[in-house]
N, C-alpha and C positions, 0 to 999 in steps of 0.2 A: 504494500500500500504506500502510495506517495502522497504526502500531505504538504500543502503550501499555505503558510500562514501570512497574513498581511494586516495592516491597519494600525500598527503601533506608532508611537510618536512621542513628542514632548508636549505636554499640556500643563496648564496651571491647576492648582487646587480648586476643586469644584467643577471642573470641566467634564466633558464626556468623550468617549472614544468607542468605536465599533471595530472589533477584531473579526476577521473572517478566516476560515481555514477550509480550503478546497481540496477534496480528494480526487485524485486522477480517476477519470471515468472507468478505466479498465479495472480499478481496484476496489470499487464500492460493493461488489457482490460479497455477501457474507458478513458485512460489518454489523455488529450488534449494538454497540454503544460508542458514543464519542464524548470527549471531555476537554476541558481547559485546565491546565495547571499553571502555576507560576513559580518563579524562583527569584527571590531577592538576593542582593549581594551577600555572600557569606552565610546564606541560609539554605535549608533544604527545600526540595520541591514541595509545593503546597497545592492541594486540591482546590479548585475554584468552582467548577460547575460541570455537570454532565447531563446528557440527554440521550435517550434511545435513538437509534438511527431512524426509526419511524416517527420521531418527533414527540414521543410520549415520555412521561416520567422525568421531567427536569428535576435536578437535584443540585443544591448549592452548599458550598462551604460557608462557615459562619461569617467569613469576611465579605462574602458576596451577597448574602441575603439582604433583600430590600434595595439593593443598588444595581446589581448586575442581572441581566436576562440572557439566558442561552436559548438559541432557537436553531432550527434547521432550515436551510435554504435548499429545497428539493431540486429546484431548477439548476443549481450550480453544484450539486453534490457537496454542499458546504455546511459548516456549522459556524454560527455567528455568536459573538459575545458582545452585547451592548453594555457598556460600562458607564454609569452615571455617577455624579457626585464623587468624582475621583479624589483620592487623598494621597499625600506623599507616600504613605505606607503601602500604597498599591504599586509602587515602583518595582519593576522587575522584568525578567524575561518571561513572556507568556508562551506556553507550548500547547499545541493541540495534540490530541491523541485519539486513537480508535482501538477498539478491541473486537475480536470476532466471536467472543463467547463470554459466558458469565465468569469463568475462572481462567481466562487466558491473559497473558501479559499485554500491557498497553503497547501499541505501536506508535512511535513518536514522530511528529513533524519537527521542522526546525522552528526555533523560537522567534518571537517578534518582541522588540524592546518597547516597554512602556515606561515613561518617566514622567512623574507628576511633581512639579515644582511648587514650593510653598510660597 
């Protein structure tokens, strides 16, 4: 599976960004779930949000609840992450990932940098 993430950037405290991660058309068969994770400097990778590939069952990490929305773009074979009310602590590299089963490892895309200035 090949995943291409985009949409990161430098924004100010309180701003919004929309990340998108597109899966190559040849690789979408069999995808079960997709998710966003993030990694801040000198910290471990943190779960942000996930959603089933069919668009059901969105799930959010504590830091994302109430501010971020994950959704599927079926036309583009993509998963989007709308991030509102961004805070400096949201700064990090955001990674998209997919899995093909309930207990299979995540397959990672390349990250996209999000920087929120205070």
